[in-house]
C-alpha positions in Angstrom: 0.0 0.0 0.0 2.9 2.4 0.7 3.8 2.3 -3.0 0.5 3.9 -3.9 0.9 7.0 -1.7 2.1 9.0 -4.7 -1.4 8.8 -6.1 -3.0 10.7 -3.1 -1.7 14.2 -4.0 -2.4 13.6 -7.7 -6.0 12.6 -7.0 -6.6 15.5 -4.6 -5.1 18.0 -7.1 -7.4 16.6 -9.8 -10.4 17.1 -7.6 -9.3 20.7 -6.7 -8.8 21.4 -10.4 -12.2 20.1 -11.3 -13.7 22.2 -8.4 -12.0 25.3 -9.7 -13.2 24.6 -13.2 -16.8 24.1 -12.0 -16.7 27.4 -10.2 -15.3 29.2 -13.2 -11.9 30.0 -11.7 -8.5 29.6 -13.3 -5.7 27.4 -12.0 -3.8 30.6 -11.2 -6.6 31.6 -8.9 -6.4 28.3 -7.0 -2.6 28.0 -6.7 -2.8 28.5 -3.0 -5.1 25.4 -2.7 -2.6 23.4 -4.7 0.2 24.4 -2.3 -1.9 23.4 0.7 -2.7 20.0 -0.9 1.0 19.4 -1.6 2.0 20.5 1.9 -0.7 18.4 3.6 0.2 15.3 1.6 4.0 15.8 2.2 3.3 15.8 6.0 1.0 12.9 5.8 3.3 10.7 3.7 6.2 11.7 5.9 4.3 10.7 9.0 3.5 7.3 7.5 7.1 6.7 6.4 8.4 7.6 9.9 5.8 5.2 11.4 6.9 2.5 9.0 10.5 2.8 10.2 9.6 3.1 13.8 7.4 0.0 13.8 9.6 -2.1 11.6 
């Protein structure tokens, strides 16, 4: 399952992009949201990697 973690930010960014498109906003208007998504996923994946090494 750990090998599929790279899909999480891609899927979340895709949903954000579709949301922006549905609201009539450009990607440039939602760049802050993309940054938050990438930051959140970096922290989340980092946490799981640390837990993997701690419990292994």
